[in-house]
C-alpha positions, -999 to +999 in steps of 0.1 A: -471+163+326-461+169+291-443+137+287-476+119+293-494+139+263-467+135+236-450+102+244-416+116+230-391+089+222-363+113+231-360+143+250-330+166+238-321+198+260-301+229+248-291+260+264-279+265+298-291+231+309-269+212+282-240+232+295-243+214+330-261+184+318-239+163+342-253+181+370-291+184+360-302+157+339-296+130+365-323+148+387-349+143+361-368+111+361-384+103+329-394+074+309-382+088+277-344+092+278-330+128+278-297+138+264-279+171+260-277+187+225-247+179+207-240+214+199-248+225+236-255+262+241-253+271+206-279+246+193-305+271+190-284+297+173-271+270+148-308+262+142-321+294+137-292+303+112-298+268+092-335+278+090-326+315+079-303+300+052-331+275+039-357+301+039-335+325+019-327+300-009 
């Protein structure tokens, strides 16, 4: 399992899973806490826009 290899302190999920976090996240049994991204489904889009802005500056 990837968690065994990386030993994350926190796992943040985005996309469709984050939109239904209350349904899916309780089904996961991990050592690390798992939380939905605060921006939910738009987290990836916002992150890409921030990166593009930083690369253009």
